[in-house]
N, C-alpha and C positions, 0 to 999 in steps of 0.2 A: 523578740518574736512573739506575735500575737497568738493566742489559743482561740479556737472556735468554742463557742459557749458550751457545745455538746461535749467538748473535751475538758472543760475546765475542772471537772471533778478530779480527773487523772492529775492534772496540773496541781491542784491543790493538795492531794495525796502526796506526790512527790515532794512538794514544799515541806508539808508536815514531816515526812521522814527525814528530809535533810536537817530539820532542826530536831531530830531524835524523838519524834512522837509517832505512836501507833495510832493511825487513823479511827480506829474502832474503840479506843481505849486512852484517850487524851487525859491526862492528870496533872499538867502543869500548865496554868494558865499564862505565866509570863513567856514560855516557849510558844505556846498557842497564838498569843497575841502577836509575837515576833513574825511567827509563820504567816499569819494573816496579814500583817503589814507587808511582807515581801510578795504575798499573792496578789494583793490589790495593785501592785505595780505592773502586773502582766497586762498588756492590753488584751482585750476580748472582742473577738469578731462576732458578727451575727446578732448584736443588741442594739437597741436604739441609741443615738447619739446623746451625749451628756445633756445638750440642751433639752432633750425630751425625758430627762430622768432616767435614762438607760444606764446609768453607771452607778446607781445608788446602792449603798450598803447599810444596813441597819445592824447595830450591835446591841444586844440585850443580855442581862444578867439577872438572876434571882433564882428562886425556887419554885418549882412546878410540881403539881400532883403527878403528872404524866413521867415525872422523873423522880418519883419517890421522895419528893420534898428535898432532894440533894441540891447543893448549889450547882448552878449550870451557867454556861457562857454560851450565847446562841449567836451566830453569824446569818444574816438574812440578805440576799441580794433583792433589791427593790423590784417587784413585778416581774421577776424572772424564774427564781428557783424558790423552793419552800426553804424553810428554817434548817440549819445545819447544828443539831445539838452537840456541843463538846463534851466528850466523856461517854458517849454511846455511839451508836453506828454513824460512821459518817457517809452521808449520801445527799447528792444534788438531785432533785427532780423537778421537772419542768412544771410550773404552776399555773398551767392554761386553766 
C-alpha cells in the first residue's frame, strides 16, 4: 500500500519503532539502516516518477559541527525533503 509523501514521516516513524528505535534518539546504525531499507520499499504517492529523479535517496555519514562533531548518519530524499539526522529529532520537511 502506498503512502502519500505528506504522511511518509509517520510511516518512517512506525518502521523505526518496529525496529525498536526511538525516532528522536536513534543509537543503533545497523537497526536504523534496516529500518531505512524497509521504508524505501514503501511506494510514495505525490512525487515525480523515477525517470524524473523523483525516487532518489541520498545517504551520508560523517561528523558535522551542527551535531557537536558526533558521528551522524543522514538520509535525504532527493529534491523532496530536507535531511533527516539520525540521533537527533526526526523530522521530514518539504524543501520547496
